[in-house]
Backbone bond lengths (Angstrom), bond angles and torsions (degrees), N, CA, C in turn:
res aa  C-N    CA-C-N  psi(-1)  N-CA   C-N-CA  omega(-1)  CA-C   N-CA-C  phi
1 M - - - 1.459 - - 1.526 109.75 -
2 A 1.325 116.45 154.00 1.460 120.49 -180.00 1.523 110.17 -74.57
3 F 1.326 115.28 152.63 1.457 119.28 175.93 1.517 108.31 -144.65
4 D 1.319 115.68 156.67 1.457 120.34 173.51 1.525 108.15 -122.28
5 D 1.329 116.00 179.68 1.457 119.45 -175.77 1.524 111.88 -60.22
6 E 1.336 117.46 -35.09 1.458 119.86 -178.23 1.527 110.84 -69.97
7 D 1.326 117.60 -39.59 1.469 119.93 174.61 1.527 110.30 -58.87
8 L 1.320 115.96 -42.58 1.467 120.37 -179.15 1.518 110.93 -67.21
9 R 1.330 116.73 -42.28 1.471 119.89 179.17 1.530 110.74 -59.20
10 V 1.326 116.33 -47.28 1.464 119.90 -178.71 1.529 110.38 -63.76
11 A 1.329 117.82 -39.44 1.465 120.31 178.41 1.520 111.22 -61.83
12 V 1.334 117.18 -41.13 1.463 120.93 178.32 1.521 110.09 -63.43
13 Y 1.308 116.84 -48.54 1.464 120.10 -177.20 1.519 112.03 -65.09
14 R 1.310 116.48 -41.42 1.468 118.04 -178.02 1.519 111.51 -70.64
15 S 1.329 117.61 -31.05 1.459 119.48 174.54 1.523 110.43 -62.64
16 F 1.329 116.65 -47.00 1.458 119.81 176.15 1.529 110.96 -58.43
17 A 1.323 116.46 -47.36 1.464 120.61 -176.14 1.523 111.57 -61.25
18 E 1.333 116.85 -40.65 1.456 120.89 -173.11 1.523 113.59 -84.88
19 T 1.329 117.38 -29.84 1.465 119.96 -173.02 1.523 113.98 -118.87
20 G 1.335 117.35 -17.96 1.451 120.50 -174.06 1.515 113.17 82.05
21 R 1.334 117.47 2.87 1.464 121.92 -176.34 1.528 111.32 -125.72
22 A 1.323 115.43 154.56 1.460 120.65 173.42 1.520 109.95 -75.76
23 P 1.314 118.57 141.98 1.466 119.63 175.60 1.522 110.78 -71.72
24 E 1.312 116.43 149.99 1.463 121.99 175.70 1.526 110.06 -85.19
25 T 1.325 115.41 153.61 1.468 120.30 179.87 1.518 111.46 -57.23
26 D 1.336 117.41 -43.63 1.464 120.29 -178.16 1.524 110.99 -63.47
27 G 1.334 116.82 -39.26 1.449 119.60 178.69 1.520 112.22 -65.51
28 L 1.319 116.66 -39.37 1.463 120.11 176.78 1.527 110.93 -66.65
29 A 1.332 116.28 -39.30 1.463 119.91 178.47 1.525 110.92 -61.92
30 E 1.318 116.41 -43.10 1.464 120.11 178.40 1.515 110.98 -64.11
31 R 1.330 116.26 -42.05 1.467 120.26 -178.48 1.525 111.54 -60.71
32 F 1.332 116.50 -42.07 1.462 120.19 -174.83 1.533 113.04 -97.27
33 G 1.322 117.37 0.86 1.457 119.58 -178.28 1.509 112.27 62.41
34 A 1.318 116.02 37.54 1.460 122.16 -177.14 1.519 109.19 -120.26
35 D 1.342 116.34 167.46 1.450 117.95 175.03 1.526 109.95 -88.24
36 A 1.320 115.09 164.45 1.466 120.00 -174.77 1.523 111.68 -63.00
37 A 1.329 117.50 -33.49 1.461 120.15 -179.59 1.527 110.89 -63.49
38 A 1.328 117.20 -39.78 1.465 120.63 178.63 1.526 110.73 -65.57
39 I 1.321 116.62 -40.04 1.453 120.43 178.10 1.525 110.52 -64.37
40 R 1.332 117.08 -44.98 1.464 119.55 179.31 1.527 110.95 -62.33
41 G 1.315 116.71 -38.04 1.457 119.45 176.22 1.515 111.73 -62.77
42 G 1.329 116.45 -41.76 1.459 120.20 177.24 1.512 112.43 -64.48
43 L 1.320 116.86 -40.20 1.464 120.37 178.36 1.529 110.83 -64.80
44 R 1.327 116.86 -40.24 1.465 119.30 178.02 1.527 110.95 -64.42
45 A 1.330 116.55 -36.55 1.470 119.67 176.51 1.530 110.96 -64.40
46 L 1.315 117.05 -41.28 1.471 120.41 177.72 1.522 110.97 -65.05
47 A 1.334 116.54 -36.93 1.464 119.36 177.72 1.526 110.53 -66.02
48 A 1.336 117.05 -39.25 1.466 120.56 178.90 1.523 110.89 -64.11
49 Q 1.336 116.97 -29.03 1.463 121.86 177.94 1.533 112.16 -88.26
50 R 1.327 117.13 3.82 1.459 124.26 179.00 1.526 113.25 63.68
51 H 1.321 116.17 31.22 1.464 119.96 172.60 1.526 110.95 -86.75
52 I 1.335 117.26 -29.65 1.464 122.24 179.99 1.521 108.45 -141.41
53 A 1.327 116.00 167.92 1.463 122.44 172.31 1.518 108.03 -123.40
54 L 1.337 116.11 136.78 1.461 122.54 -177.51 1.517 110.48 -117.10
55 D 1.344 115.78 156.81 1.462 119.35 169.44 1.529 109.15 -89.93
56 G 1.325 117.78 -174.09 1.454 121.74 -176.47 1.509 114.55 -66.77
57 D 1.333 117.29 -14.83 1.461 121.86 178.30 1.526 112.28 -105.41
58 D 1.334 116.24 17.56 1.470 123.18 178.93 1.524 112.77 64.59
59 R 1.321 117.29 24.80 1.461 120.20 171.23 1.522 108.65 -85.45
60 I 1.313 115.33 145.78 1.456 120.53 -175.35 1.532 109.64 -78.52
61 L 1.311 116.52 118.86 1.456 121.95 175.69 1.520 111.60 -90.62
62 M 1.325 115.54 -45.00 1.457 120.11 -175.65 1.521 109.85 -144.69
63 A 1.318 115.21 146.87 1.458 124.16 167.75 1.525 103.51 -141.87
64 H 1.300 115.65 86.11 1.472 121.42 -168.04 1.522 111.91 -50.19
65 P 1.333 117.12 131.23 1.462 128.70 12.34 1.531 115.17 -93.38
66 F 1.318 117.90 18.40 1.458 121.14 -177.34 1.524 110.86 -97.62
67 S 1.335 115.47 153.02 1.456 121.98 177.72 1.519 109.40 -138.06
68 S 1.334 115.83 145.80 1.459 119.83 174.41 1.526 111.28 -99.80
69 V 1.328 117.15 -0.35 1.461 122.05 179.62 1.527 108.80 -127.02
70 P 1.336 118.18 146.87 1.466 120.36 -179.71 1.526 110.89 -73.19
71 L 1.328 115.90 128.63 1.460 121.73 179.59 1.531 111.47 -128.89
72 G 1.333 114.59 28.72 1.463 118.85 173.01 1.507 115.81 109.28
73 F 1.349 118.52 -8.31 1.455 120.91 -176.08 1.523 111.28 -132.61
74 A 1.322 116.06 141.16 1.461 122.48 168.29 1.521 107.35 -117.48
75 V 1.319 116.23 139.15 1.465 121.62 -178.15 1.520 107.76 -126.82
76 M 1.322 116.56 115.81 1.462 121.87 -176.60 1.514 110.32 -107.10
77 G 1.338 116.00 122.64 1.451 121.67 172.85 1.511 110.33 -95.89
78 A 1.324 116.48 -158.92 1.462 120.27 -178.19 1.526 111.27 -62.29
79 S 1.339 117.23 -38.29 1.465 119.81 -179.47 1.525 112.81 -148.58
80 T 1.324 117.94 9.47 1.462 121.89 -177.91 1.517 109.99 -127.36
81 L 1.331 115.47 139.02 1.461 121.75 177.94 1.521 108.95 -111.32
82 W 1.333 116.02 128.99 1.461 121.89 177.13 1.520 109.42 -117.42
83 W 1.344 116.49 149.56 1.446 120.07 163.21 1.522 107.01 -78.87
84 G 1.330 117.03 127.29 1.451 120.18 173.50 1.515 109.13 -80.72
85 G 1.336 116.99 125.82 1.446 118.88 -178.49 1.513 113.59 -65.48
86 C 1.317 117.65 -27.23 1.464 122.90 -178.39 1.517 106.90 -173.86
87 A 1.320 117.44 -179.46 1.462 120.83 177.35 1.527 110.91 -59.99
88 W 1.319 116.32 -45.91 1.470 123.01 179.74 1.525 110.22 -57.33
89 D 1.330 116.96 -52.97 1.455 121.53 -177.08 1.524 112.12 -66.16
90 S 1.319 117.12 -39.42 1.463 120.03 -178.37 1.523 111.20 -62.80
91 F 1.325 116.84 -41.98 1.455 120.71 179.36 1.532 111.74 -72.91
92 A 1.340 117.37 -16.65 1.465 120.42 -179.24 1.523 113.41 -80.32
93 L 1.330 118.10 -22.91 1.466 119.50 -168.76 1.525 114.55 -59.31
94 P 1.341 121.32 -44.14 1.465 117.27 -179.58 1.526 113.15 -66.12
95 H 1.324 117.55 -22.94 1.465 120.54 178.33 1.519 111.63 -77.55
96 L 1.335 117.14 -28.14 1.459 121.17 -177.45 1.517 112.98 -89.31
97 L 1.322 117.37 -37.14 1.460 121.80 -171.47 1.531 110.43 -88.36
98 P 1.324 118.52 114.62 1.468 120.23 -172.92 1.519 114.56 -63.23
99 D 1.328 117.82 -28.31 1.468 120.88 -176.72 1.523 113.20 -99.55
100 E 1.337 117.07 10.02 1.467 121.17 -178.66 1.532 109.87 -127.64
101 P 1.341 117.61 76.44 1.464 119.78 -178.01 1.521 114.25 -68.48
102 E 1.330 116.74 -14.34 1.461 119.79 174.75 1.528 109.04 -150.60
103 V 1.321 114.80 146.80 1.466 120.87 178.88 1.520 108.17 -137.42
104 L 1.332 115.17 158.67 1.460 121.37 175.17 1.526 107.81 -100.83
105 V 1.328 116.56 114.45 1.459 122.77 178.57 1.517 108.43 -99.57
106 S 1.338 117.17 124.94 1.462 120.68 -179.36 1.530 110.40 -128.33
107 T 1.336 114.67 148.95 1.462 121.05 -179.67 1.521 108.14 -163.77
108 R 1.334 116.29 -179.85 1.455 123.23 170.34 1.514 109.53 -122.57
109 C 1.311 116.47 144.57 1.456 121.18 176.14 1.527 108.77 -64.33
110 P 1.339 118.98 124.60 1.459 119.91 177.70 1.531 113.18 -65.46
111 G 1.339 116.22 -19.89 1.452 119.23 -178.79 1.507 114.41 -78.63
112 C 1.344 116.87 -40.85 1.462 119.85 -174.53 1.524 113.79 -132.69
113 A 1.342 117.17 -0.90 1.471 123.79 178.66 1.523 113.65 71.82
114 A 1.336 118.59 12.05 1.465 120.10 176.43 1.530 109.75 -65.61
115 P 1.333 117.93 136.73 1.467 120.03 178.77 1.524 111.18 -77.86
116 H 1.327 115.60 145.51 1.460 121.56 177.49 1.520 109.13 -138.70
117 A 1.321 115.74 148.56 1.461 120.95 175.43 1.522 109.00 -149.62
118 W 1.320 115.85 143.74 1.457 122.08 179.89 1.522 109.30 -136.00
119 N 1.318 116.15 140.57 1.450 121.09 169.69 1.523 106.30 -87.94
120 V 1.338 116.89 106.30 1.459 121.80 -174.74 1.522 109.01 -100.41
121 T 1.319 116.50 125.38 1.462 123.16 -177.82 1.530 110.00 -122.46
122 R 1.336 114.13 177.07 1.469 119.86 176.23 1.527 112.05 -83.52
123 D 1.323 117.36 -11.29 1.453 120.46 -167.75 1.519 114.51 -85.57
124 A 1.325 117.46 -39.78 1.463 121.18 -174.84 1.517 108.84 -164.22
125 P 1.330 117.93 157.73 1.466 119.65 177.56 1.525 111.28 -61.96
126 P 1.305 117.80 149.05 1.467 120.01 176.22 1.526 109.95 -71.23
127 P 1.329 117.91 150.92 1.462 119.78 175.92 1.522 110.94 -71.19
128 G 1.320 115.21 155.60 1.463 119.66 176.49 1.514 111.10 145.58
129 G 1.317 115.89 149.47 1.450 121.81 179.55 1.512 113.58 -97.23
130 Q 1.332 118.05 8.69 1.459 120.82 -179.48 1.537 110.27 -68.80
131 V 1.327 115.69 163.28 1.455 120.97 179.37 1.521 109.79 -130.81
132 A 1.322 115.71 151.96 1.456 122.17 173.50 1.517 109.01 -99.37
133 H 1.330 115.79 137.96 1.469 120.64 173.25 1.513 108.48 -119.09
134 F 1.342 116.06 124.86 1.463 123.04 176.57 1.517 107.05 -106.35
135 L 1.310 116.46 123.33 1.465 120.68 -174.35 1.525 113.18 -83.42
136 V 1.336 117.54 -40.45 1.470 121.80 -169.72 1.528 110.00 -103.09
137 P 1.337 118.94 125.75 1.470 121.26 179.60 1.521 111.87 -67.91
138 T 1.330 115.85 160.28 1.469 121.09 -173.25 1.523 112.67 -57.63
139 A 1.308 118.45 -35.58 1.461 120.75 -176.95 1.522 112.30 -63.72
140 R 1.344 117.28 -19.89 1.465 120.25 -176.83 1.532 113.09 -119.83
141 M 1.315 117.59 9.08 1.458 119.59 -173.88 1.522 113.44 -61.84
142 W 1.333 118.14 -32.00 1.459 120.00 -178.03 1.523 113.24 -93.45
143 D 1.343 117.64 4.08 1.466 119.16 174.14 1.529 110.39 -60.48
144 D 1.317 116.38 -41.74 1.466 124.24 174.48 1.523 105.55 -150.83
145 V 1.325 115.39 87.07 1.462 119.76 -168.27 1.531 112.55 -66.28
146 V 1.334 117.22 -30.16 1.468 118.61 177.89 1.530 109.94 -68.04
147 H 1.326 117.25 -42.72 1.469 121.06 174.90 1.525 110.40 -60.86
148 T 1.322 116.56 -43.82 1.468 120.48 178.98 1.518 110.94 -57.54
149 C 1.331 116.74 -50.89 1.465 120.48 -177.37 1.521 111.54 -67.06
150 G 1.325 116.42 -35.89 1.458 119.30 178.40 1.510 113.32 -66.80
151 N 1.330 116.78 -10.90 1.464 121.52 179.54 1.524 112.55 -119.98
152 Q 1.321 115.66 27.56 1.465 122.05 166.86 1.527 105.54 -111.06
153 R 1.329 115.31 88.29 1.460 121.37 -166.81 1.526 111.78 -121.41
154 L 1.312 114.95 164.99 1.463 122.14 178.17 1.523 109.72 -110.10
155 F 1.335 115.19 132.20 1.463 123.80 -175.97 1.531 109.95 -119.03
156 C 1.326 115.31 161.08 1.466 119.94 177.25 1.525 111.40 -58.63
157 D 1.332 115.41 -44.57 1.462 121.51 -176.78 1.532 107.74 -168.40
158 E 1.321 115.96 -178.15 1.469 118.87 -178.42 1.525 112.17 -67.92
159 G 1.321 117.67 -25.01 1.453 120.17 175.50 1.517 111.48 -62.23
160 C 1.326 116.83 -41.03 1.462 120.28 177.59 1.529 111.07 -69.20
161 V 1.338 116.84 -35.34 1.463 119.54 174.99 1.523 109.85 -60.37
162 D 1.334 116.80 -48.37 1.463 120.80 -177.79 1.527 111.40 -62.25
163 G 1.325 117.23 -40.81 1.456 120.23 178.41 1.514 112.15 -64.11
164 W 1.325 116.32 -41.18 1.460 120.80 178.10 1.528 111.12 -64.52
165 L 1.321 117.01 -40.93 1.462 120.23 178.88 1.523 111.32 -63.54
166 R 1.322 116.98 -41.52 1.470 119.77 178.25 1.525 110.54 -63.56
167 R 1.312 116.44 -42.64 1.465 120.78 -176.15 1.526 112.09 -69.67
168 T 1.324 116.68 -36.08 1.460 119.92 -175.68 1.524 113.22 -93.23
169 G 1.323 117.64 -15.62 1.454 120.71 -177.70 1.518 113.80 78.39
170 N 1.333 117.47 11.15 1.461 120.84 177.85 1.527 110.82 -81.08
171 E 1.326 115.38 153.13 1.451 120.06 173.74 1.524 109.63 -86.11
172 R 1.309 115.32 151.22 1.466 121.07 -178.50 1.527 110.12 -62.75
173 G 1.320 115.68 134.64 1.451 120.97 177.51 1.517 110.86 -98.94
174 Y 1.349 116.14 -109.64 1.462 121.28 -178.42 1.517 108.64 -131.48
175 V 1.326 116.22 130.66 1.462 122.06 -179.55 1.519 109.03 -111.51
176 M 1.327 116.44 134.46 1.469 120.84 177.37 1.523 109.33 -139.06
177 D 1.328 116.01 156.73 1.459 121.05 177.65 1.527 109.97 -84.61
178 L 1.335 116.45 174.27 1.463 120.47 -177.06 1.529 113.44 -62.75
179 P 1.352 119.52 -41.40 1.465 117.97 178.11 1.529 113.08 -59.68
180 T 1.339 117.11 -39.39 1.462 119.33 178.61 1.522 110.97 -66.86
181 L 1.331 117.32 -41.99 1.460 120.95 176.96 1.525 110.39 -59.76
182 W 1.305 117.55 -43.14 1.469 122.29 -179.88 1.528 110.62 -63.09
183 R 1.337 117.37 -42.38 1.467 119.90 178.02 1.525 111.19 -66.58
184 L 1.327 116.81 -38.38 1.457 120.47 177.17 1.529 111.13 -60.92
185 A 1.322 116.50 -41.63 1.462 121.58 -175.76 1.525 113.15 -78.55
186 R 1.326 117.44 -23.30 1.469 121.26 -164.18 1.530 113.90 -56.55
187 H 1.322 118.54 -51.26 1.470 119.97 -174.87 1.526 112.91 -119.20
188 W 1.332 117.88 6.13 1.458 119.71 -173.36 1.522 112.68 -59.81
189 Y 1.330 117.67 -37.68 1.458 121.04 -175.86 1.525 112.97 -103.44
190 A 1.301 118.31 16.20 1.463 121.20 -177.42 1.525 110.88 -55.93
191 G 1.329 116.14 130.73 1.458 121.78 177.56 1.507 115.56 87.53
192 R 1.319 118.80 -1.42 1.452 120.57 -172.31 1.531 112.88 -71.83
193 L 1.316 118.58 -17.40 1.469 120.95 177.45 1.519 112.54 -86.59
194 D 1.323 117.47 -3.54 1.462 121.35 -172.21 1.528 111.78 -113.64
195 H 1.330 115.52 159.23 1.455 120.53 172.93 1.528 109.86 -66.78
196 G 1.322 114.54 145.79 1.453 119.65 176.99 1.507 115.00 90.94
197 Y 1.332 117.95 5.95 1.462 120.25 179.14 1.527 110.00 -64.33
198 I 1.330 115.66 136.16 1.465 122.13 178.05 1.514 108.42 -126.06
199 R 1.322 116.87 128.82 1.457 121.11 177.87 1.523 109.78 -65.50
200 R 1.333 116.39 147.25 1.462 120.23 178.60 1.526 111.38 -66.66
201 E 1.315 115.47 139.52 1.459 121.20 169.70 1.524 108.77 -71.89
202 P 1.345 118.29 160.12 1.476 120.59 -176.58 1.530 114.68 -53.05
203 A 1.324 117.94 -40.71 1.470 119.65 -178.81 1.526 110.92 -65.57
204 A 1.332 116.77 -40.72 1.466 120.36 178.96 1.521 110.74 -68.30
205 A 1.330 117.22 -37.70 1.462 120.36 177.33 1.521 110.39 -63.94
206 A 1.327 116.80 -43.02 1.459 119.95 179.81 1.525 110.95 -61.72
207 E 1.322 117.26 -41.26 1.460 119.93 178.58 1.529 110.89 -65.12
208 Y 1.323 116.81 -38.96 1.467 120.44 177.26 1.528 109.86 -61.63
209 F 1.320 117.75 -44.51 1.463 121.39 -180.00 1.534 110.43 -61.01
210 R 1.323 117.08 -42.65 1.467 120.02 178.34 1.525 111.09 -60.45
211 E 1.325 116.06 -44.53 1.465 120.13 -178.64 1.526 111.54 -64.95
212 A 1.333 117.04 -28.62 1.466 120.60 177.24 1.521 112.18 -75.85
213 G 1.337 116.99 -13.44 1.459 120.77 179.69 1.510 114.42 100.74
214 L 1.337 117.51 12.30 1.460 121.20 179.88 1.532 110.11 -84.97
215 K 1.339 115.03 154.64 1.457 119.60 -175.46 1.518 109.96 -143.35
216 G 1.344 116.04 155.75 1.446 121.83 165.56 1.510 116.71 91.46
217 P 1.343 116.24 173.55 1.460 122.25 -174.79 1.524 114.31 -65.41
218 F 1.328 118.38 -23.26 1.467 120.18 176.78 1.532 109.97 -53.01
219 W 1.332 117.00 -37.09 1.454 123.26 -178.05 1.526 112.24 -100.18
220 G 1.333 116.62 11.12 1.451 120.82 -179.04 1.512 112.80 72.52
221 L 1.342 116.42 25.66 1.463 122.05 -177.85 1.523 110.35 -109.33
222 D 1.311 116.20 147.46 1.470 120.73 176.96 1.526 110.33 -75.15
């Protein structure tokens, strides 16, 4: 059967949503009755549109908020386990997945290796004094999106953030509390499992960031 880039995008996202795994090229080719070269071409087109991220062999690494590689977070639903691409993506999953009103998000503090876990729901932010630190500002997030996501992490507190920055030699990015992270994640990926999804234009993204409580040039805001 014929397919277009949007059919392929939805198939990739729904595979992640339903199984926790990225679909293989051969499986997509069989599904659409296409050859592997056509599928790889479609995947490269989706990557150029920033719907997915690929490795050098055109394997799917990420389809935000899903990841096929571990980047510091595990997200457990009722019967499915996902790799959380980052703090932002991990907190987004219960808002995106219609059959998963709550998930267990687990990670370790990069500063001291303390384990943390939160029951994240659609109703309200989880309790806790932990903070999220985002290293890469929005203007550069897609320069190396896997690096960006691997450095959107949750820490015990700002003391652990500061210790990690000293140890790694990184400059301070943006720190937010759990309620702000939850608001950021809540509607960012709305509609991504469905046909017709359109990425936000910069002005709409900036307004969304403001409504979540974010401030400053890190987010492209005045």
